C-alpha positions as CSV (number, residue, x, y, z in Angstrom):
1,M,125.5,-3.2,155.6
2,S,128.3,-5.4,157.1
3,A,129.9,-5.0,160.5
4,A,133.2,-4.3,158.6
5,C,131.5,-1.2,156.8
6,L,130.6,0.2,160.1
7,V,134.2,0.7,161.0
8,G,134.7,2.8,157.9
9,V,138.1,1.8,156.7
10,L,137.2,-1.8,155.7
11,C,134.9,-0.9,152.9
12,P,135.9,-0.3,149.3
13,A,136.8,3.4,148.6
14,P,134.8,5.2,145.8
15,P,136.5,5.2,142.4
16,G,139.5,7.6,142.3
17,Q,140.1,7.6,146.1
18,A,142.8,5.7,147.9
19,Q,141.9,2.7,149.9
20,S,142.9,2.1,153.5
21,E,141.0,-1.0,153.9
22,A,142.3,-4.4,155.1
23,D,142.7,-6.5,152.0
24,C,142.8,-10.3,151.6
25,A,146.1,-10.3,149.9
26,R,147.6,-9.4,153.4
27,P,145.4,-10.9,155.9
28,A,147.8,-10.4,158.9
29,R,148.0,-6.6,158.1
30,G,144.1,-6.6,157.9
31,R,143.9,-8.2,161.5
32,E,146.5,-5.7,162.8
33,L,144.4,-2.9,161.4
34,I,141.2,-4.2,163.0
35,A,143.0,-4.6,166.3
36,R,144.4,-1.0,166.1
37,L,141.0,0.3,165.3
38,R,139.6,-1.6,168.2
39,L,142.0,-0.3,170.7
40,A,141.7,3.3,169.5
41,E,138.0,3.2,169.9
42,I,138.3,1.5,173.4
43,E,140.9,4.3,174.5
44,G,138.7,7.1,173.1
45,A,135.5,5.8,174.7
46,E,137.5,5.2,178.0
47,D,138.7,8.7,178.1
48,I,135.3,10.1,177.6
49,H,133.8,7.8,180.3
50,R,136.5,8.6,182.7
51,A,135.9,12.4,182.3
52,A,132.1,11.9,182.9
53,M,132.9,9.9,186.0
54,W,135.3,12.6,187.4
55,E,132.4,15.1,186.6
56,A,129.9,12.9,188.5
57,F,132.4,12.7,191.5
58,G,132.4,16.5,191.5
59,R,128.8,16.6,192.1
60,C,129.3,14.7,195.4
61,P,129.9,16.3,198.7
62,E,133.4,17.0,199.7
63,G,135.4,15.0,202.1
64,A,134.1,12.0,204.0
65,A,130.4,13.1,203.5
66,G,130.7,12.5,199.8
67,G,132.4,8.9,200.2
68,V,129.0,7.0,199.7
69,C,128.2,9.2,196.8
70,R,131.5,8.6,195.1
71,I,131.4,4.9,195.8
72,A,127.9,4.7,194.2
73,A,129.1,6.8,191.3
74,Q,132.1,4.7,190.7
75,R,130.0,1.4,190.8
76,R,127.6,2.9,188.5
77,F,130.3,4.1,185.9
78,E,132.3,0.8,186.2
79,A,129.1,-1.1,185.2
80,E,128.4,1.3,182.3
81,W,132.0,1.0,181.2
82,D,131.9,-2.9,181.3
83,G,128.8,-2.7,179.0
84,R,130.3,-0.2,176.7
85,R,133.6,-2.2,176.5
86,A,131.5,-5.4,175.6
87,E,129.8,-3.5,172.9
88,I,133.1,-2.3,171.4
89,D,134.5,-5.8,171.7
90,A,131.4,-7.5,170.1
91,K,131.6,-4.8,167.2
92,Y,135.2,-5.7,166.4
93,R,134.6,-9.5,166.8
94,A,132.1,-9.1,164.0
95,V,134.4,-6.8,162.0
96,L,137.1,-9.5,162.2
97,R,134.7,-12.4,161.4
98,D,133.4,-10.4,158.3
99,F,137.0,-9.7,157.2
100,E,138.0,-13.4,157.5
101,R,134.9,-14.6,155.8
102,R,135.4,-12.3,153.0
103,C,139.0,-13.4,152.7
104,Q,138.2,-17.0,152.9
105,A,135.9,-16.6,150.0
106,S,138.6,-14.9,148.0
107,I,141.2,-17.5,148.8
108,S,138.8,-20.2,147.7
109,R,138.1,-18.6,144.4
110,L,141.8,-18.2,143.7
111,R,142.9,-21.6,144.8
112,P,144.2,-23.7,141.8
113,G,141.8,-26.6,141.2
114,A,138.8,-24.9,142.9
115,L,137.0,-24.4,139.7
116,R,137.8,-27.9,138.4
117,A,136.5,-29.4,141.7
118,A,133.3,-27.4,141.2
119,S,132.8,-28.7,137.6
C-alpha cells in the first residue's frame, strides 16, 4: 500500500462513491489537500500531546517543590513531541512524493509525442 493510501483520501473511491482524492489534473489542488491533511494531523496530535503533558504536570507536587518534576516532564514531552512531529512530517513527505510520482507518470503518458518517442 502506498503512503498516499495511508492518508485515506488520496486513494480511488469504490465504484459509485464520490472521490475526494487529489487528482493529477489539478496538481496544485492536490498539494494543497495534502498540506491541509498534514496540518490537521499535526494540530490534532499536538492537542492530545498537550493534554497528556498537563495531566503529567498535575501529578507533580504543587508549588516550588514540583518545579523539578514539571521541568523533567516538560523536557520528556518536548522530546516525544519532536519525534511525533517528525513522524507526521515524514508521512506527508512520502504522501506528497507518491502523489507527484503518480502525476508525473500520468503527464508522461498524456504528453503528445510520448508514444512516438517510445516506438
